[in-house]
N, C-alpha and C positions, 0 to 999 in steps of 0.2 A: 233920799236923795231928791233934793228940789230939781225944777226944770232945768234952772241954767247949768247945775253942776253936771247932769245927766248929759247934756247937749255938748259940753265941752269936754267930757270924759270920752264919749262917743267919736266926737270929733278928731280927738288924738286916736283912739284905737281903729277909727276907720282907714289910718294910713299904715298899719302894721297886719291889716286883715289880709289873708291870701284870698282872693276872688277866684270864683271859679269863673272860667274864659267865656262860658256861653251865657247870653242873655236869655231869660226865660219869657214869651209872650204870654201876658195874661188878659189883653185885651183894653179896651177903654169904652166909655159910653154904656150902652145896653149889652156889649159884647162881653163884660168882664167876667172873667172864668172863677167864680167864686169859689168852686169845688176844688180847684187848683190850688187856690191861695189856702183854704183850710187845711188843705192835707200837706202842703209844705210846711205852714206852720206848725202842723201836729207833729209831723214826722223831722223836719230839718230842727227846728228850734226845741220842739218836746220837752217843753215846760210850763208849768201851770202859771208862772207869772212872768209876764214880758214887759219890755220896756218898748214905747212908742216915741221915736225922737222925731220932731219935725221942726220946731223953731226953739229960740232960748226959752220962750214964755209958755210954749204948748207942749211941752213933752212931759213924759211920766210913766207911772208903772201900772199895768192893768192885768186882770186876769184873763188867763187865755179864752176862757168861755165868753168874754165880753168885748175881746179885741176887734171883732167883725164889725162889730156896731160903731166902734171907736174910728177904725179906718174906712170904711164905704164910703164915705162923702169926699175922701182923699183919692181914692184909687182911681188911676187914670187922668187925674186933673192935678196933682200935687206930686213932689217927689219926698219922699220919707225913708224911715228905717224901721226895722223892730228886731230887736235884740231880745236873747234869752238873758236870764237873770244873773247868768255867771258873766255876762258879757263876753262869751268867747265865741258865739255864732250871731250871726246878721242876715237879715235879708233887705236888702236894699232895693225899694220900690221907685220906679222911675215915671213921671208925669205923662211920659208918652206910650206908658202900657208895656213896660218890661220890667223884670224885676232880675236880681243876680244876688245868689247867694255867698258868704264866705265865713271864714273861719278864723279864730286867731291864733 
């Protein structure tokens, strides 16, 4: 799936996701809780292949083992989503340093 197709598909799916009511703070700047983020990705998304959804031209698939290197420059600065390969679980990261989990 190319970047534009992934972006459009997840934009539609985002509307039908059941979001957890509570936002989870992960921090900003030098106070980002990488351990929390890694644990949520491993436990909640629990997939070897993940989709990083940021913009129409900058979205794509990555291995779980490399995803932290991909998202580290965006954490606490930009809003984006991580989806599992089945596109039935998502973590939405907000630029203000909070995240929300959701299931389709």
